C-alpha beads as a LAMMPS data file, in Angstrom:
LAMMPS data file: protein, C-alpha beads

93 atoms
92 bonds

1 atom types
1 bond types

-500.0 500.0 xlo xhi
-500.0 500.0 ylo yhi
-500.0 500.0 zlo zhi

Masses

1 110.0

Atoms # bond

1 1 1 22.725 9.655 6.493
2 1 1 21.089 7.805 9.902
3 1 1 17.578 9.881 8.982
4 1 1 17.661 8.353 5.385
5 1 1 18.173 5.016 6.736
6 1 1 15.127 5.487 8.927
7 1 1 13.028 7.093 6.074
8 1 1 13.384 4.008 3.918
9 1 1 13.172 1.559 6.608
10 1 1 9.753 3.289 7.872
11 1 1 8.137 3.548 4.419
12 1 1 9.257 -0.457 3.700
13 1 1 7.728 -1.305 6.942
14 1 1 4.562 0.569 6.137
15 1 1 4.377 -1.035 2.748
16 1 1 4.606 -4.361 4.445
17 1 1 1.997 -3.438 6.840
18 1 1 -0.683 -2.318 3.602
19 1 1 0.288 -5.867 2.376
20 1 1 -0.842 -7.852 5.344
21 1 1 -3.530 -5.496 5.623
22 1 1 -4.833 -6.846 2.235
23 1 1 -4.308 -10.626 3.102
24 1 1 -6.137 -10.025 6.185
25 1 1 -8.878 -8.786 4.224
26 1 1 -8.601 -11.762 1.555
27 1 1 -8.997 -13.859 4.885
28 1 1 -12.086 -12.119 6.200
29 1 1 -13.595 -12.559 2.506
30 1 1 -12.960 -16.196 2.786
31 1 1 -13.993 -16.811 6.781
32 1 1 -16.815 -14.796 6.750
33 1 1 -15.618 -12.416 9.029
34 1 1 -16.487 -8.487 9.109
35 1 1 -14.528 -7.039 6.038
36 1 1 -12.271 -3.716 5.677
37 1 1 -14.016 -0.969 3.380
38 1 1 -12.648 -0.341 0.162
39 1 1 -12.291 2.750 0.896
40 1 1 -10.140 1.993 4.078
41 1 1 -7.817 -0.471 1.428
42 1 1 -7.796 2.405 -0.926
43 1 1 -6.771 5.399 1.621
44 1 1 -4.041 2.886 2.919
45 1 1 -2.790 2.582 -0.904
46 1 1 -2.490 6.485 -1.137
47 1 1 -0.945 6.945 2.374
48 1 1 2.604 5.925 0.844
49 1 1 1.571 2.253 0.543
50 1 1 0.990 2.062 -2.937
51 1 1 3.728 -0.544 -3.442
52 1 1 1.987 -2.752 -0.294
53 1 1 -1.542 -2.215 -1.999
54 1 1 -0.463 -3.582 -5.399
55 1 1 1.653 -6.544 -3.841
56 1 1 -0.873 -7.490 -1.592
57 1 1 -3.248 -7.381 -4.638
58 1 1 -1.092 -9.762 -6.453
59 1 1 0.130 -11.924 -3.980
60 1 1 -3.287 -12.524 -2.141
61 1 1 -5.003 -12.573 -5.418
62 1 1 -7.118 -10.085 -3.531
63 1 1 -9.580 -7.441 -5.183
64 1 1 -7.797 -8.264 -8.914
65 1 1 -11.106 -8.270 -10.390
66 1 1 -12.265 -4.734 -9.143
67 1 1 -11.856 -2.032 -11.962
68 1 1 -11.614 0.526 -9.207
69 1 1 -8.607 -1.297 -7.808
70 1 1 -6.889 -2.045 -10.961
71 1 1 -7.157 1.620 -12.060
72 1 1 -6.744 3.751 -8.557
73 1 1 -4.150 0.973 -6.788
74 1 1 -1.587 1.859 -9.696
75 1 1 -2.186 5.657 -9.644
76 1 1 -1.781 4.979 -5.666
77 1 1 1.807 3.773 -6.132
78 1 1 2.946 6.138 -8.803
79 1 1 1.772 9.000 -6.471
80 1 1 3.778 7.093 -3.370
81 1 1 7.197 6.666 -5.417
82 1 1 6.563 10.673 -6.765
83 1 1 6.082 11.602 -3.129
84 1 1 8.275 9.407 -1.105
85 1 1 10.797 10.241 -3.904
86 1 1 10.399 14.205 -3.426
87 1 1 10.681 13.567 0.281
88 1 1 13.610 12.046 -0.049
89 1 1 15.042 14.473 -1.703
90 1 1 14.077 17.081 0.652
91 1 1 16.102 14.937 3.517
92 1 1 18.945 14.728 1.265
93 1 1 19.471 18.466 0.789

Bonds

1 1 1 2
2 1 2 3
3 1 3 4
4 1 4 5
5 1 5 6
6 1 6 7
7 1 7 8
8 1 8 9
9 1 9 10
10 1 10 11
11 1 11 12
12 1 12 13
13 1 13 14
14 1 14 15
15 1 15 16
16 1 16 17
17 1 17 18
18 1 18 19
19 1 19 20
20 1 20 21
21 1 21 22
22 1 22 23
23 1 23 24
24 1 24 25
25 1 25 26
26 1 26 27
27 1 27 28
28 1 28 29
29 1 29 30
30 1 30 31
31 1 31 32
32 1 32 33
33 1 33 34
34 1 34 35
35 1 35 36
36 1 36 37
37 1 37 38
38 1 38 39
39 1 39 40
40 1 40 41
41 1 41 42
42 1 42 43
43 1 43 44
44 1 44 45
45 1 45 46
46 1 46 47
47 1 47 48
48 1 48 49
49 1 49 50
50 1 50 51
51 1 51 52
52 1 52 53
53 1 53 54
54 1 54 55
55 1 55 56
56 1 56 57
57 1 57 58
58 1 58 59
59 1 59 60
60 1 60 61
61 1 61 62
62 1 62 63
63 1 63 64
64 1 64 65
65 1 65 66
66 1 66 67
67 1 67 68
68 1 68 69
69 1 69 70
70 1 70 71
71 1 71 72
72 1 72 73
73 1 73 74
74 1 74 75
75 1 75 76
76 1 76 77
77 1 77 78
78 1 78 79
79 1 79 80
80 1 80 81
81 1 81 82
82 1 82 83
83 1 83 84
84 1 84 85
85 1 85 86
86 1 86 87
87 1 87 88
88 1 88 89
89 1 89 90
90 1 90 91
91 1 91 92
92 1 92 93
């Protein structure tokens, strides 16, 4: 039971971090600072941060016009849900 709780909390915190990274990149875009690469942003989405990436796109209005992000981030969200659910199933067993 405790390991399940830590698993869920870890995934939730990670998705919040990914969302904040998208917000930070948006701030860098506005201020003209050095940006985070698109590869890194997409990698974070596939590294179990699909929900955070999608929320970051919507919340910060960031990368919403790029077709690559419109297509790949929802795929990353599906991947994250599948992989997290599978991992959660292994923990419960």
